[in-house]
N, C-alpha and C positions, 0 to 999 in steps of 0.2 A: 395355361393362355388367359387374356385380358384384352378386351377390346370395346370400344364405346360405338354404340350405334345413334347417329344423331336423327334429333325429332323429324317425323315425315309428315308434311302437310295431311290435313283431310283430303281422300281422293274421291271425286263421283264419277262413276263410269255407265255410259248409258246412249245408244243411240239418240238422238233430237235433246241432248239433254242442255243443249246451250238454251234452248227456252226455258227454262229454271233460272237465267240469270237473273233478272228484275228478284226473285223471290230470295234467292242467294245472296245479293246484294244487301236486300232488307235485315236479312237476318244478321250481316256483319253491323247495323245500324247505321248504314251508308244514308246520305243525304243529297251530296254531292259525287260525281264519278267523273275520272276522266279514263276514257276509253283509248289503248293503245292500239294501233294495227297500222299495218305497212299501206303504202298508196293503193297497190296492186288491189289487197285485199278489200279496203276501205270501195274502191272501184266496183265491188261486184254489190254494192248496196249492203253488205252485213252490216257495217257500223250504223249507218242508219235508221235499220229495222230495231237493231238492239238498241240504239239511242231513244227512238221512238218508245220502244218497251219497257225500258226503266222509267221515261217521263211518267206514263200511265201508272208506272208504282210509286210515283210521287217522288220520283229523283231525277236531279238535275243532271245530265251526261253532256261533258263535252269530249268531241273525238280530237285525237292528235294520231294523223298519218303523214305527216310530212317526212317521211323515209324511207329510204329503200336500201336493200344491202345489208352489210353489218353495220351494228351501232356505232356513229361517231360520237366526239365530245357534242359537235354542235346539235347532234339531236339530243342527246341528253338534256343539255341546258334550255332548249325550246321548250322540250316537254316538263321540262320541271316548271317552267313556267306557267304553262297551260294547266298544273295539277297545283298552283299555290290555293286556290280555294277550295280544295277538295279533302274528303276524308275518306274515299275508296280509290286504287288504280284498277284497273281490269285489262291485263293485258292477254290480246287475242291475236294469235298467227305462229311463225315460227321464233325460233330462238331469237332473234333481233328484237322482236315485238317486246317478248316476255322477259329479257334483261333489262330495256329500256324501262319498263314497268316495275319492275322490282327496284331498279336503280334509285329512280324517281320517285319511287312510296317512299324512300329514305333521303334523300337530295330535299324533295319538296317539304318535307316536315322539319327538315333541320335547317333550312337555307344557304346550307354549304354547297361549293361546286364539287361535282363529280371527280375533280382530281383531287381534292381534300380526301378521299376516303381511297384513292387509288393504291394497289399494292398494300394495302394495308396501314397506309400511313399513317392516321388516325382513326379512333374506336367508331361504330357508326351509331346514330340514333336509338335511342332503347326503346320510342314510341315514334316505329314509323308509321304512315298511312297503312290503313286494310289492303290487304292485294287479292284479287282472285286472277288464278292463270287459266288459261282454255288454249290450248296448245292446236294447230290447225298444220300440223307436221308432225310426223312420228320419225325424231331424229336428234333435238339436242338434250333431250330431258330438265330443261331447264326450270320446266313448271315444279319441282319438285330439287333443285339441289340450290346451294348458298354462294353458287359461284356466278359471276356475271361478267360477261366479255364487252369490252369495248374498243375501239381506237381513240387514241388521245391526242393531241394536238400536233404533233409527229408522223401521226400514222400506225404508230407502233401499236400491236393490243397490248392492251392492259388487261386487269381485273380488280372486281372490287369483290370482296368476300365476308360473308358474315350471315348469322342466323337472322339478323335483322332483313335479312332482303326477301328469306323466303316467303312463300304464297302462304295464306291463311286458309284457303281453300283452293282447289285444282278439280277443273270439269272436264273430262277425256270424253268427246263425242267423236264416233269414227266418222259421222256423216260430213263433219267439216274436211275430212282429209280425202273425201273422194276425187275433190277437183284438181289435187296436187299431180302435175305431169310427170310422165313415166323417169326421167331423168332424175328430178328434185327428190320422187320415190325413192329411187334407188340411191343415190347422194346419202340423204337423211336417214335411211335404215340401215346403211353401212355404217354411217358414225355413229348411232347408236347401237350396232353389235360391237363395234371398238370400244367402246365406252364402256360397255359391260366387259368386255375382255380386258381389256387395261386395269379396269378396279379389279377383277379378280386374280390377276395375277402379278402385280406391280409389288413393289417391297412394303406397300402401304397394305395389302390385302388383310382380310382377316374373315374368320368364319360368319360376321355378321353380314356379310355382305353377298356370300354365295349363294341363298336362297335366291336374292333377287338377281344377281349375274348371270347364273347359272338360266335359270328360267328365261330371262332377259334373251340371252342368245337362243335359246330353243324355239322360243315366240319369233322371233325375226327373222333367223334363220330359217325357218318353214314358211313363213307369211309373207316375206319380202317378194319372193319370185311370182307370187298367187296374187299379191295386190298389183304389182305390173303388169302382169298377163291379163287380170281382168279388174279393173279399177273401181268399178262398181261393186264389187265381193263386199262388203261391210264386215263379213267375217273375218277375213284376212286384215283389212283396213282395222280394225279391232285389236285383232292379237299384237299387228305392228305397231300402234300405238301404246297400248301396254306395255309391252316389252320395252320401248322407248322410255317410258315414265318409271319402269325398274332398273332401266340402265342408267336412269339420271338419279335414283337412290344409290345408286353401286357409286357413282364417281363422286356424288357428295360427300360419302364416306371416304372413299379409298383414291379420288384423283385418278390421273392418265398417266400415259409414261411417253416412248420415244417416239410415237405416231403420231402423238399431239405436241410434241416439240416441234417434228419437223411440219405438220401444217400450220402451225401459231408462224412460225417461221416464214412459211411459203405466204401467208398473209402480209407479212412483215415489208415483204417485196411489190408484190401486186394484186389486183384484185382476183380471188379466186373462192368458189363456194367451199365453204369450209369441211364439210362432208366428202367431196370430192378430194380436196387434200387429204384427208386425214386416212382414206379408202385405198388412195395411192400409195400412202405412207408406210399404212399397215401393210399391204401386201410387199413392197420394197423391204422392210424389215422383218417381216416374221420369220424368215428362214433361219436369221441369225438369232433371232430371241429364242426359238424354242429347241436350240444346240443347248440353252440351259438346262431343259429337261426338270425343270423342279415339282413339285407335287402339286402345287396349285394349276400349272399349265396340264397336267394329268387328269388332273381334276377335270377343268374345261374340256378336255378331250372327251374323258366319260362321259360328260355331261352332253355332248355333241354325237354322242353315240360311236366314238372313234376306241380306236385300241390303244393309239399312243399320241404324245403331244409330236412326236414326228410328222404325222398326218395331218397335221393342222393346216400348214401351207396349201395343201392340195385341195383340202376341205375350203380354203376360205376363198381361192382361186374359182373353183366352180361356184359357190355362192355368189361372186363378182360375176363370171361368165353369165349366170342364170339371172341376174339383174340388169342386163345389158350394159354394163361399165364400160365405157370408153378410156384404155388407159391415156390420157394425154391432159396436160396442161393447157391452160389458155392462151394464144397467143404472145400476150404481154410479157410472159417467161422466158420468151426469144431474147430478153435485152440481157437477161443475169447469166452469170457463170454461174458454177459450184462452189468457186469459193466465196462469192457473195453468199449463197445461201447459205455455207459452211457459217459464217458470221451470224448471221442470222439465228442459226441453231445454238450459237455460244452465248446469246447476248443472255444478259441478268435476268430478264422475264421469263426465258424460256429453259431458266435451268431446274426448278421444282422438277419438271417433268423429266429432262435429263437423269436426274438423283435417283426418282422414283422408279426408274426401269430397272427388274430385275438381274438383267445384264450388266455389268459398268460397261458405261458409254464413253470410249477413248475417243481422243482425237480424231486419231486415223480411221476411228468407226465414222466420224461425223463427216469427214472427208467423203470416206465411201459411200454413205447416205446420199450425201447432198449431189455428187455426179451423178448416181443413179437416179434421182430425183430429178435433177436437170435434162436428163436425155432422155426425160417424156414431153420437154419443150418442145415446140418447132422450131426448126431452123431460122437464123436471122436473117 
């Protein structure tokens, strides 16, 4: 047996921890910071409050919030321009804000366009700007990963990968996740569950991630329904946030598989929340996947208190039901047929997830899964 466990950023956890941001920024030697958060979160006043607190600590702070939804190349370029004179980038929010912040910390340091690094075309700069990541959703795990997703000039999902994009410090504050609506809590939480599951069961899985992936699934499965039923339950919110972070460590080391192949392909067709797309794809493929009955699938079943891998699909369906998941794609998908989705699933940028799946994914499998997913779209 041999494996490598990639570096894990310093992680601090606690209610109200966001108030320690100025001290944390000073500890990294920052004098000028760019705070990246989406427009909705900025509208809550959090951005101004944190910028004022940083200023009181002697750190000049600018706010970049001119984006919503998943990151696009235009967002990255605008944020990089805003970070030109900075020595610290602070990402606050969901995966979009964190991915923008992590990418910009590299491109602002090098002066290169993000497309220079897309799909690992060129090495990332060895001395990026310092980075602090503060997730406000429990889903992507981007705060601990080296993978960053964005839409390129043609709208296709691309990725920038490398240890240089990793955070220097992660602040996990459950209080920041309390206001997340029930549907987003469900979508993000299920996304994190799938991260942990796929990392622990795909062809890249190794014992180094089981500690994180198995515990992530236990935490999320237990806490997600409770957090949805009682949004102010900080204990449940905290367990969900920690589970998401652990799942991020897992995928940082072992990646994902077929459910993410499908969710990325769906995003290549029309706007859809990544967590919703991934959850729907996971449920649609899990029965097929567990027919492989591998030791890693059996280990996940045991970690969740189940007798065998064959019980996993029913367990996941119960979790999704308890989370209030509506099995439907957005109306925009009525314009597409299964053949179009299958083409996206076969696209080069989605092949790593296809290849990492523990079962061989044939073209016939892709056609079957595509038809099943498109059946969740409203009629044209």
